[in-house]
C-alpha positions in Angstrom: 125.1 121.9 46.3 128.2 124.0 45.9 129.2 125.6 42.6 132.1 123.1 42.3 129.8 120.2 42.8 127.4 121.6 40.3 130.2 121.9 37.8 131.4 118.3 38.4 127.8 117.1 38.0 127.4 119.0 34.8 130.7 117.7 33.4 129.7 114.2 34.4 126.4 114.5 32.6 128.0 116.0 29.5 130.6 113.2 29.4 127.8 110.5 29.8 125.8 112.2 27.0 128.9 112.2 24.7 129.5 108.5 25.4 125.9 107.7 24.8 125.9 109.7 21.5 129.0 107.8 20.3 127.5 104.5 21.3 124.2 105.2 19.5 126.2 106.3 16.4 128.1 103.0 16.4 124.9 101.0 16.8 123.3 102.9 14.0 126.1 102.0 11.7 125.8 98.4 12.7 122.1 98.4 12.1 122.6 99.9 8.7 125.2 97.2 7.8 122.9 94.5 9.1 120.0 95.9 7.0 122.3 95.9 3.9 123.2 92.3 4.6 119.6 91.2 5.0 118.7 92.9 1.8 121.6 91.1 0.0 120.5 87.7 1.5 116.9 88.3 0.4 118.2 89.0 -3.1 120.2 85.7 -3.0 117.1 83.8 -1.7 115.0 85.1 -4.6 117.6 84.0 -7.1 117.7 80.5 -5.5 113.9 80.4 -5.5 113.8 81.1 -9.3 116.6 78.5 -9.8 114.6 75.9 -7.8 111.4 76.7 -9.8 113.3 76.3 -13.1 114.8 73.0 -11.9 111.4 71.7 -10.8 110.0 72.6 -14.2 112.8 70.8 -16.0 112.5 67.8 -13.7 108.7 67.6 -14.4 109.4 67.8 -18.1 111.9 65.0 -17.8 109.5 62.9 -15.7 106.7 63.4 -18.2 109.0 62.4 -21.0 110.2 59.2 -19.2 106.6 58.3 -18.2 105.4 58.8 -21.8 108.3 56.6 -23.2 107.6 53.9 -20.5 103.9 54.0 -21.3 104.5 53.7 -25.0 106.8 50.7 -24.4 104.1 49.0 -22.3 101.5 49.5 -25.0 103.7 47.9 -27.7 104.6 51.2 -29.4 108.2 51.8 -30.3 
């Protein structure tokens, strides 16, 4: 391999390395943004979970109240 061919090969390798480094940097930024998005979605999911639990508790209280009223009505209590 001549000196000129060696220089061209080295320049090619350096260019490829630079492109790879730039691509990895972009991908790293995208991964970071995706991780932030997933964290935000998990926080939203936890909020919804609490809201659903609270709604279930309120529905159960309402159901118990209605069942008690209906039961009292059947037993002749008013």
